[in-house]
C-alpha positions in Angstrom: 8.8 -3.2 34.9 6.4 -0.6 34.3 5.8 -0.1 37.8 10.0 0.1 38.7 10.0 2.7 36.0 7.3 5.4 37.2 8.5 5.1 41.2 11.6 5.4 39.6 11.0 9.0 37.9 8.7 10.3 40.5 5.7 9.0 40.0 4.0 7.4 42.8 2.5 9.7 45.3 2.3 7.8 48.6 -1.4 8.6 50.3 -3.0 6.6 53.4 -1.0 4.2 53.1 -1.8 3.7 49.0 0.8 4.5 46.6 -1.0 6.9 43.5 0.0 8.2 40.6 1.0 11.9 40.8 0.0 13.8 38.1 3.5 13.8 36.2 2.7 10.2 36.9 0.0 9.9 34.6 1.1 12.3 32.1 4.2 9.2 31.9 2.0 6.3 32.4 0.1 8.4 29.1 2.8 8.5 26.9 3.6 5.2 27.9 0.7 3.6 26.9 1.7 5.7 23.6 4.8 4.0 22.8 2.9 0.7 23.6 0.6 1.2 20.8 2.3 3.1 18.4 4.4 -0.7 18.8 2.1 -2.7 17.8 0.9 -0.8 15.5 1.1 -2.9 12.0 1.1 0.2 9.9 3.8 1.8 12.1 7.5 3.0 9.7 10.4 1.3 11.0 13.0 4.3 11.6 14.7 6.7 9.4 15.2 10.4 8.3 12.2 11.9 6.7 13.1 12.3 3.2 13.0 15.5 1.2 12.6 19.1 1.6 8.5 19.2 1.9 7.7 16.5 3.9 3.9 17.3 3.9 3.8 16.6 -0.1 3.7 12.4 1.2 1.7 13.3 4.4 -1.7 13.4 2.2 -5.2 11.7 2.4 -7.0 9.8 -0.5 -10.2 7.6 -1.0 -10.2 4.9 -3.0 -13.7 4.0 -4.8 -14.7 0.9 -6.7 -10.9 -0.2 -6.4 -9.8 -3.4 -8.3 -7.0 -5.8 -7.1 -6.3 -8.1 -10.0 -3.6 -10.8 -7.7 -0.8 -12.6 -10.1 0.7 -15.2 -8.8 4.5 -14.8 -10.3 7.4 -17.4 -10.3 9.1 -15.8 -7.5 13.0 -16.0 -10.3 11.1 -13.8 -12.7 9.9 -11.2 -10.0 13.1 -10.9 -8.8 14.8 -10.2 -11.8 12.6 -6.8 -11.9 13.4 -5.9 -8.5 16.6 -3.4 -7.0 18.9 -4.8 -4.5 18.3 -5.5 -1.5 14.6 -6.2 -1.9 13.5 -9.7 -2.8 10.2 -10.9 -3.1 8.5 -11.9 -0.5 6.6 -15.6 -1.3 3.6 -17.4 -0.4 1.9 -20.4 -1.6 5.7 -21.3 -3.3 4.8 -18.2 -5.6 5.6 -14.4 -5.7 2.6 -11.6 -6.1 2.3 -8.9 -7.6 -0.9 -6.7 -7.4 -2.5 -4.7 -10.4 -4.3 -2.2 -8.6 -7.0 -0.3 -10.8 -9.0 2.9 -8.5 -10.3 5.8 -8.5 -8.8 8.0 -6.3 -11.6 11.0 -4.8 -9.8 14.4 -3.1 -6.5 13.4 -3.1 -4.7 16.6 -0.7 -2.6 17.3 1.9 -3.6 16.8 5.1 -5.7 19.6 6.7 -6.5 21.1 3.2 -10.5 20.8 2.9 -11.5 17.9 -0.1 -12.7 20.6 -2.1 -8.9 21.6 -3.5 -8.0 17.4 -3.7 -7.5 16.0 -7.2 -10.0 13.2 -8.7 -8.1 11.1 -11.0 -7.1 7.0 -11.8 -4.4 5.3 -11.4 -3.6 1.5 -12.2 -0.1 0.6 -9.7 1.8 -2.6 -10.2 2.5 -3.5 -6.6 5.6 -6.5 -5.8 4.8 -8.2 -2.0 8.3 -8.0 -1.1 10.7 -8.1 2.0 13.3 -5.3 2.9 16.5 -5.6 4.6 15.5 -6.8 8.1 12.6 -8.6 6.7 10.1 -5.7 6.8 6.8 -6.4 4.7 5.8 -4.1 1.9 5.1 -3.5 -1.5 7.5 -1.7 -4.4 5.7 -0.2 -7.4 7.2 -2.0 -10.7 5.0 1.2 -12.6 2.0 2.9 -12.4 0.0 4.5 -14.7 -2.4 7.9 -14.0 -4.3 10.4 -16.1 -3.6 13.2 -14.3 -0.9 15.2 -16.1 -0.3 17.1 -12.6 0.0 14.7 -10.4 2.2 12.4 -12.9 4.9 15.4 -13.2 4.5 15.7 -9.6 5.6 11.9 -8.9 8.4 11.6 -11.4 10.4 14.8 -10.3 10.7 15.5 -6.7 12.6 12.9 -3.9 9.1 12.5 -2.3 7.7 10.4 -4.7 11.2 8.1 -5.5 8.4 4.5 -4.3 7.2 5.3 -7.5 7.4 5.4 -11.5 4.4 7.1 -13.2 3.6 6.9 -16.6 0.7 8.5 -19.0 -2.2 6.7 -20.1 -6.0 7.2 -21.2 -8.5 6.1 -18.9 -11.9 5.1 -18.1 -14.0 3.3 -15.2 -17.5 2.9 -16.5 -20.1 0.9 -13.8 -22.7 -0.4 -15.8 -25.2 -1.6 -13.4 -23.7 -4.9 -11.4 -20.1 -4.5 -13.2 -17.2 -2.2 -13.7 -15.4 -1.9 -17.5 -12.3 -0.8 -16.3 -9.7 0.5 -19.6 -6.6 1.9 -20.0 -4.6 2.9 -22.7 -1.2 4.3 -21.9 1.3 6.1 -23.6 4.2 4.4 -22.9 4.8 0.4 -24.4 3.2 -2.8 -21.7 0.3 -0.5 -19.6 -2.6 -1.2 -21.8 -5.0 -3.0 -19.9 -9.2 -4.2 -20.2 -11.3 -6.0 -17.9 -14.6 -6.5 -17.7 -15.7 -7.7 -13.9 -19.3 -8.3 -12.6 -19.3 -6.6 -8.8 -21.2 -9.9 -7.0 -18.7 -10.0 -4.5 -17.8 -13.9 -3.0 -16.2 -15.0 0.3 -14.7 -17.5 -0.9 -11.4 -17.4 -3.8 -12.5 -19.0 -7.6 -11.7 -23.3 -8.0 -8.0 -21.9 -9.9 -6.9 -19.5 -6.7 -4.2 -20.9 -4.9 -5.4 -19.2 -1.6 -8.0 -21.1 0.4 -9.9 -18.7 1.8 -10.3 -14.2 2.0 -8.7 -14.6 5.5 -5.9 -17.0 3.7 -4.4 -14.2 1.8 -5.3 -11.7 3.9 -2.4 -11.0 5.9 -0.2 -11.8 2.2 -1.6 -9.0 0.1 -3.9 -6.7 2.1 -2.1 -6.0 5.1 0.5 -4.2 3.3 1.4 -1.2 4.6 4.6 0.3 3.6 5.4 1.2 -0.4 9.6 0.6 -0.9 11.4 2.5 -2.8 15.9 2.3 -3.8 17.7 5.1 -5.1 21.1 4.6 -3.4 22.2 4.7 -1.2 19.0 5.3 0.2 15.7 3.0 1.1 12.5 5.1 1.4 9.5 3.8 3.2 6.2 5.3 2.9 4.1 4.1 5.4 0.2 4.2 4.8 -2.8 4.6 7.7 -5.8 3.3 6.1 -8.9 2.2 6.7 -10.0 -1.8 6.3 -10.1 -2.7 2.8 -13.5 -4.8 3.0 -12.4 -6.8 -0.1 -14.5 -9.8 -1.5 -13.8 -11.9 -4.1 -14.9 -11.5 -7.9 -14.6 -12.9 -11.3 -14.2 -11.4 -14.3 -16.0 -12.2 -17.9 -12.9 -10.6 -19.2 -9.1 -9.6 -18.0 -6.6 -8.1 -20.6 -3.3 -6.9 -18.9 -0.7 -6.3 -20.9 2.0 -5.7 -18.8 1.7 -9.6 -17.1 0.5 -11.4 -20.6 3.0 -10.1 -22.8 5.6 -8.2 -20.8 7.8 -8.7 -18.8 6.2 -11.7 -16.8 4.9 -13.1 -19.8 5.0 -17.1 -19.4 5.9 -16.7 -15.5 2.7 -15.2 -14.0 -1.2 -16.4 -14.1 -4.2 -14.1 -13.1 -4.8 -16.0 -9.9 -7.8 -14.1 -8.0 -9.7 -10.9 -8.2 -10.7 -8.4 -5.3 -13.4 -5.9 -5.1 -12.8 -2.9 -2.8 -16.5 -0.3 -2.5 -14.6 2.4 -0.7 -11.2 3.3 1.4 -9.8 5.9 3.0 -6.2 6.9 2.9 -3.5 8.6 4.9 -0.1 9.0 3.8 2.9 9.1 6.7 5.5 11.4 5.8 8.3 9.5 3.3 11.8 8.1 4.9 14.6 6.8 4.2 17.4 4.7 5.8 21.2 4.4 4.4 21.7 0.7 2.9 24.5 -1.2 3.8 
Protein backbone atom coordinates (compact mmCIF):
# COMPACT_ATOMS: atom_id res chain seq x y z
CA UNK A 1 0.00 0.00 0.00
CA UNK A 2 2.81 2.42 0.86
CA UNK A 3 4.54 1.66 -2.48
CA UNK A 4 1.29 2.20 -4.36
CA UNK A 5 0.81 5.58 -2.73
CA UNK A 6 4.35 6.61 -3.63
CA UNK A 7 3.93 5.42 -7.23
CA UNK A 8 0.64 7.32 -7.60
CA UNK A 9 2.32 10.48 -6.35
CA UNK A 10 5.10 10.21 -8.96
CA UNK A 11 7.66 9.47 -6.29
CA UNK A 12 9.46 6.73 -8.25
CA UNK A 13 11.91 7.27 -11.11
CA UNK A 14 12.94 4.44 -13.48
CA UNK A 15 16.71 4.17 -13.92
CA UNK A 16 18.55 1.24 -15.51
CA UNK A 17 15.62 -1.09 -15.12
CA UNK A 18 15.27 -0.25 -11.44
CA UNK A 19 12.79 1.92 -9.62
CA UNK A 20 14.46 4.59 -7.49
CA UNK A 21 12.92 7.17 -5.24
CA UNK A 22 12.88 10.64 -6.70
CA UNK A 23 13.79 13.62 -4.46
CA UNK A 24 10.08 14.27 -3.98
CA UNK A 25 9.64 10.58 -3.12
CA UNK A 26 12.31 10.74 -0.43
CA UNK A 27 10.55 13.72 1.13
CA UNK A 28 7.20 11.93 0.99
CA UNK A 29 8.66 8.75 2.49
CA UNK A 30 10.05 10.77 5.41
CA UNK A 31 6.62 12.33 5.89
CA UNK A 32 5.01 8.89 5.95
CA UNK A 33 7.58 7.69 8.48
CA UNK A 34 6.78 10.67 10.70
CA UNK A 35 3.05 9.89 10.38
CA UNK A 36 3.73 6.31 11.47
CA UNK A 37 5.81 7.44 14.46
CA UNK A 38 3.01 9.75 15.58
CA UNK A 39 0.45 6.97 15.20
CA UNK A 40 2.52 4.66 17.40
CA UNK A 41 3.41 7.33 19.96
CA UNK A 42 1.64 6.39 23.23
CA UNK A 43 1.77 10.01 24.38
CA UNK A 44 0.17 11.44 21.24
CA UNK A 45 -3.01 13.34 21.83
CA UNK A 46 -6.35 12.91 20.16
CA UNK A 47 -7.36 15.45 17.51
CA UNK A 48 -8.76 18.70 18.81
CA UNK A 49 -8.58 22.47 18.72
CA UNK A 50 -5.85 24.28 20.58
CA UNK A 51 -7.55 25.82 23.60
CA UNK A 52 -7.28 29.39 24.69
CA UNK A 53 -5.69 32.52 23.34
CA UNK A 54 -2.24 31.82 24.82
CA UNK A 55 -1.36 28.22 23.87
CA UNK A 56 2.32 28.78 24.76
CA UNK A 57 1.31 28.80 28.42
CA UNK A 58 0.99 25.02 28.30
CA UNK A 59 3.91 24.45 25.91
CA UNK A 60 6.20 24.35 28.90
CA UNK A 61 8.85 22.14 30.44
CA UNK A 62 9.97 21.29 33.94
CA UNK A 63 11.75 18.56 35.92
CA UNK A 64 10.52 16.48 38.82
CA UNK A 65 13.01 15.91 41.63
CA UNK A 66 12.42 13.21 44.30
CA UNK A 67 8.73 12.77 43.50
CA UNK A 68 6.53 10.40 45.50
CA UNK A 69 3.37 8.72 44.24
CA UNK A 70 1.08 7.52 47.03
CA UNK A 71 -1.19 5.01 45.27
CA UNK A 72 -4.66 4.64 46.77
CA UNK A 73 -7.01 1.80 45.86
CA UNK A 74 -10.55 3.22 45.85
CA UNK A 75 -14.06 1.82 45.68
CA UNK A 76 -15.09 2.60 42.07
CA UNK A 77 -18.52 3.99 43.00
CA UNK A 78 -17.00 6.39 45.52
CA UNK A 79 -14.50 7.66 42.95
CA UNK A 80 -17.14 7.94 40.21
CA UNK A 81 -19.11 10.33 42.43
CA UNK A 82 -16.18 12.77 42.35
CA UNK A 83 -15.72 12.79 38.56
CA UNK A 84 -17.45 15.12 36.11
CA UNK A 85 -19.35 13.49 33.27
CA UNK A 86 -18.37 11.99 30.88
CA UNK A 87 -15.23 10.78 32.70
CA UNK A 88 -15.42 7.40 34.46
CA UNK A 89 -12.97 5.54 36.73
CA UNK A 90 -10.39 3.35 35.01
CA UNK A 91 -10.46 0.23 37.17
CA UNK A 92 -7.69 -2.31 37.76
CA UNK A 93 -7.86 -5.31 40.10
CA UNK A 94 -11.45 -4.33 40.81
CA UNK A 95 -10.55 -0.89 42.18
CA UNK A 96 -10.37 2.67 41.05
CA UNK A 97 -7.04 4.44 41.61
CA UNK A 98 -5.96 7.83 42.86
CA UNK A 99 -2.30 8.83 42.92
CA UNK A 100 -1.36 11.54 45.40
CA UNK A 101 1.73 12.94 43.69
CA UNK A 102 4.10 15.08 45.76
CA UNK A 103 7.01 16.58 43.88
CA UNK A 104 9.62 19.28 43.76
CA UNK A 105 9.37 21.01 40.37
CA UNK A 106 12.46 22.73 39.02
CA UNK A 107 12.84 25.42 36.37
CA UNK A 108 9.25 25.39 35.09
CA UNK A 109 9.14 27.66 32.05
CA UNK A 110 7.80 27.96 28.49
CA UNK A 111 9.78 25.77 26.08
CA UNK A 112 12.66 27.70 24.54
CA UNK A 113 13.10 29.95 27.60
CA UNK A 114 16.41 29.47 29.52
CA UNK A 115 16.17 27.64 32.86
CA UNK A 116 17.49 30.79 34.55
CA UNK A 117 13.97 32.23 34.20
CA UNK A 118 12.14 29.13 35.43
CA UNK A 119 10.12 28.73 38.63
CA UNK A 120 10.98 26.30 41.43
CA UNK A 121 8.19 25.14 43.73
CA UNK A 122 6.46 22.19 45.41
CA UNK A 123 3.19 20.66 44.28
CA UNK A 124 0.75 18.01 45.46
CA UNK A 125 -1.68 16.61 42.87
CA UNK A 126 -4.53 14.16 43.39
CA UNK A 127 -4.75 12.33 40.08
CA UNK A 128 -7.55 9.83 39.43
CA UNK A 129 -7.10 7.20 36.71
CA UNK A 130 -9.99 7.75 34.29
CA UNK A 131 -11.31 7.01 30.83
CA UNK A 132 -12.70 9.66 28.51
CA UNK A 133 -15.23 9.20 25.68
CA UNK A 134 -13.82 6.83 23.09
CA UNK A 135 -11.97 4.88 25.79
CA UNK A 136 -8.86 7.08 25.93
CA UNK A 137 -7.02 6.62 29.23
CA UNK A 138 -5.65 9.48 31.29
CA UNK A 139 -5.77 11.29 34.60
CA UNK A 140 -8.19 13.75 36.15
CA UNK A 141 -6.86 16.03 38.87
CA UNK A 142 -9.37 16.07 41.70
CA UNK A 143 -7.41 18.83 43.46
CA UNK A 144 -3.91 20.27 43.69
CA UNK A 145 -1.88 22.29 46.18
CA UNK A 146 1.19 24.43 45.57
CA UNK A 147 3.34 26.82 47.56
CA UNK A 148 3.87 29.05 44.51
CA UNK A 149 1.39 31.96 44.60
CA UNK A 150 1.90 32.97 40.95
CA UNK A 151 1.44 29.40 39.70
CA UNK A 152 -1.75 29.13 41.72
CA UNK A 153 -3.09 32.43 40.35
CA UNK A 154 -2.34 31.50 36.74
CA UNK A 155 -3.69 27.98 37.11
CA UNK A 156 -7.03 29.08 38.53
CA UNK A 157 -7.70 31.99 36.18
CA UNK A 158 -6.74 30.96 32.67
CA UNK A 159 -8.55 28.66 30.26
CA UNK A 160 -5.25 26.92 29.55
CA UNK A 161 -5.34 25.27 32.99
CA UNK A 162 -8.87 23.86 33.11
CA UNK A 163 -7.29 20.50 33.96
CA UNK A 164 -6.13 21.76 37.38
CA UNK A 165 -7.70 23.27 40.52
CA UNK A 166 -4.95 24.85 42.61
CA UNK A 167 -5.07 25.58 46.32
CA UNK A 168 -2.39 27.27 48.38
CA UNK A 169 -0.25 25.48 50.95
CA UNK A 170 2.87 25.68 53.06
CA UNK A 171 4.95 22.78 51.79
CA UNK A 172 8.32 21.20 52.51
CA UNK A 173 10.28 18.21 51.24
CA UNK A 174 13.35 17.59 53.37
CA UNK A 175 15.88 14.96 52.39
CA UNK A 176 17.63 13.52 55.43
CA UNK A 177 20.28 11.05 54.35
CA UNK A 178 18.25 8.14 52.97
CA UNK A 179 14.70 9.36 53.59
CA UNK A 180 12.27 12.08 52.58
CA UNK A 181 10.19 13.99 55.10
CA UNK A 182 7.16 15.61 53.46
CA UNK A 183 4.83 18.17 54.98
CA UNK A 184 1.81 19.90 53.41
CA UNK A 185 -0.29 22.39 55.39
CA UNK A 186 -3.09 23.37 53.03
CA UNK A 187 -5.14 26.57 53.15
CA UNK A 188 -8.36 24.73 52.34
CA UNK A 189 -9.76 21.75 54.18
CA UNK A 190 -8.61 18.23 53.42
CA UNK A 191 -5.20 18.96 51.91
CA UNK A 192 -2.88 18.31 54.83
CA UNK A 193 -0.33 15.55 54.29
CA UNK A 194 2.58 14.25 56.35
CA UNK A 195 4.90 11.43 55.28
CA UNK A 196 8.24 9.96 56.27
CA UNK A 197 9.58 7.78 53.49
CA UNK A 198 12.93 5.92 53.51
CA UNK A 199 14.38 5.90 50.01
CA UNK A 200 15.28 2.23 49.96
CA UNK A 201 14.04 1.48 46.46
CA UNK A 202 12.59 -1.99 45.91
CA UNK A 203 11.59 -3.97 42.85
CA UNK A 204 8.69 -5.76 44.55
CA UNK A 205 5.46 -4.25 45.91
CA UNK A 206 4.60 -4.51 49.62
CA UNK A 207 2.57 -7.56 50.70
CA UNK A 208 -0.61 -5.48 51.09
CA UNK A 209 -0.50 -4.30 47.46
CA UNK A 210 -2.92 -5.49 44.80
CA UNK A 211 -0.15 -5.15 42.20
CA UNK A 212 2.04 -8.16 41.56
CA UNK A 213 5.10 -6.27 40.34
CA UNK A 214 6.34 -2.91 39.09
CA UNK A 215 5.56 -4.14 35.57
CA UNK A 216 1.98 -4.92 36.60
CA UNK A 217 1.23 -1.31 37.54
CA UNK A 218 3.45 0.26 34.90
CA UNK A 219 0.88 0.71 32.15
CA UNK A 220 -2.12 1.54 34.41
CA UNK A 221 -0.44 4.10 36.67
CA UNK A 222 2.90 5.08 35.12
CA UNK A 223 2.25 5.14 31.36
CA UNK A 224 -0.42 7.80 31.74
CA UNK A 225 0.20 10.77 29.44
CA UNK A 226 -3.09 12.69 29.20
CA UNK A 227 -4.62 15.00 31.79
CA UNK A 228 -8.32 15.74 31.25
CA UNK A 229 -10.44 18.68 32.27
CA UNK A 230 -14.16 19.21 31.77
CA UNK A 231 -15.78 22.61 31.30
CA UNK A 232 -19.02 21.92 29.43
CA UNK A 233 -19.37 21.80 26.52
CA UNK A 234 -15.61 21.20 26.26
CA UNK A 235 -13.34 18.30 27.16
CA UNK A 236 -9.79 19.63 27.63
CA UNK A 237 -6.77 17.38 27.08
CA UNK A 238 -3.20 18.14 28.09
CA UNK A 239 -0.71 15.60 26.73
CA UNK A 240 2.68 15.21 28.37
CA UNK A 241 5.93 14.06 26.81
CA UNK A 242 8.30 12.99 29.54
CA UNK A 243 11.40 11.02 30.32
CA UNK A 244 10.98 7.51 31.79
CA UNK A 245 9.85 7.55 35.40
CA UNK A 246 12.26 4.77 36.40
CA UNK A 247 10.04 4.38 39.46
CA UNK A 248 10.62 1.92 42.30
CA UNK A 249 8.58 0.91 45.32
CA UNK A 250 9.45 2.45 48.68
CA UNK A 251 7.89 1.64 52.04
CA UNK A 252 6.89 4.64 54.19
CA UNK A 253 7.46 4.81 57.92
CA UNK A 254 4.45 7.08 58.30
CA UNK A 255 1.76 8.53 56.01
CA UNK A 256 -1.21 10.73 56.86
CA UNK A 257 -3.25 12.04 53.95
CA UNK A 258 -6.28 13.98 55.21
CA UNK A 259 -8.07 13.90 51.85
CA UNK A 260 -7.97 10.10 51.62
CA UNK A 261 -8.42 9.28 55.30
CA UNK A 262 -10.88 11.94 56.47
CA UNK A 263 -12.11 13.57 53.26
CA UNK A 264 -14.46 12.52 50.46
CA UNK A 265 -12.98 9.03 50.19
CA UNK A 266 -12.87 8.25 53.91
CA UNK A 267 -13.65 4.56 54.35
CA UNK A 268 -13.49 3.95 50.60
CA UNK A 269 -9.73 4.31 49.99
CA UNK A 270 -6.65 2.58 51.34
CA UNK A 271 -2.96 3.10 50.69
CA UNK A 272 -1.81 0.35 48.38
CA UNK A 273 1.80 1.30 47.63
CA UNK A 274 4.25 4.18 47.24
CA UNK A 275 6.56 4.89 44.28
CA UNK A 276 9.69 7.04 44.24
CA UNK A 277 10.86 8.91 41.14
CA UNK A 278 14.35 10.36 41.57
CA UNK A 279 14.33 12.68 38.55
CA UNK A 280 12.18 13.07 35.46
CA UNK A 281 11.92 15.73 32.76
CA UNK A 282 8.44 16.86 31.66
CA UNK A 283 7.38 18.67 28.49
CA UNK A 284 3.76 19.73 28.00
CA UNK A 285 2.10 19.95 24.61
CA UNK A 286 -0.34 22.79 23.90
CA UNK A 287 -3.73 22.19 25.51
CA UNK A 288 -6.50 20.94 23.21
CA UNK A 289 -10.25 20.82 23.51
CA UNK A 290 -13.06 18.76 21.99
CA UNK A 291 -16.75 19.61 22.09
CA UNK A 292 -18.70 17.08 24.11
CA UNK A 293 -21.80 15.49 22.52
